[in-house]
C-alpha positions in Angstrom: 152.4 59.1 136.9 148.7 60.3 137.2 147.4 60.7 140.8 143.7 60.3 141.4 141.6 61.8 144.2 138.4 60.4 145.3 135.5 63.2 145.1 132.0 62.9 146.3 129.2 64.8 144.2 126.0 65.9 145.8 123.7 66.2 143.1 120.1 67.3 143.2 117.3 68.0 140.8 114.8 71.0 140.9 111.4 69.9 141.8 109.7 72.9 142.6 110.2 76.7 142.3 107.7 79.1 143.5 108.0 82.9 142.8 109.1 85.0 146.0 107.0 87.8 145.1 103.6 86.3 144.1 103.9 82.8 145.5 103.0 81.2 142.0 104.7 77.7 141.0 106.8 78.6 138.0 108.4 74.8 138.0 107.0 71.7 139.2 108.0 68.2 137.9 105.7 66.6 140.6 102.6 67.3 139.0 101.0 65.0 136.5 101.6 67.7 133.6 104.8 69.3 134.7 104.6 73.2 135.3 107.8 74.7 133.5 107.9 78.4 132.8 110.9 80.6 132.6 111.9 82.4 136.0 114.7 84.4 137.1 116.7 82.9 139.8 119.1 84.9 141.9 121.9 83.6 144.2 123.8 86.3 146.1 126.8 86.0 148.4 127.4 89.0 150.0 130.9 90.5 150.3 132.9 92.4 152.9 131.8 95.8 151.3 128.3 95.0 152.4 126.3 95.2 155.8 125.3 91.6 154.9 128.8 90.2 154.7 128.8 86.4 154.4 125.0 86.3 153.8 123.7 84.2 151.0 120.4 85.2 149.5 118.6 83.1 147.1 115.0 84.1 145.6 113.2 83.5 142.4 110.6 85.4 140.1 108.4 84.5 137.7 108.4 86.2 134.2 105.3 88.6 135.5 106.8 89.7 138.5 110.3 90.2 136.8 108.5 92.6 134.6 107.0 94.4 137.4 110.3 94.7 139.1 112.2 95.9 136.1 109.6 98.5 135.2 110.6 100.2 138.7 114.3 100.7 137.8 115.3 104.2 137.7 117.9 103.3 135.2 116.7 100.8 132.5 118.1 97.5 131.8 119.8 96.6 128.7 118.3 93.6 126.5 119.6 92.1 123.6 117.4 89.6 121.1 119.1 87.2 118.9 118.6 87.9 115.3 117.0 85.2 113.1 120.4 83.9 111.9 121.6 83.3 115.5 118.5 81.4 116.4 119.0 78.7 113.8 122.9 78.4 114.3 124.0 74.8 114.8 
């Protein structure tokens, strides 16, 4: 016998995203012509090993501010780009 449980789903749609560093809008579906640029979105729930235990941080960066931030790293990030064959894979 299969038992079913009723669940409630709280769904929302992103309507606007602003870069936390420069303040520019990177995503806005409320405009006549939607602004939809790529952006980095960070969601961090700090653990017990931190002075911020239990704190949740949420922030977004536009591509330009991401590039500026990454240039400040002492250890460079690793990046990968898809090969031509991977781009056209079904």
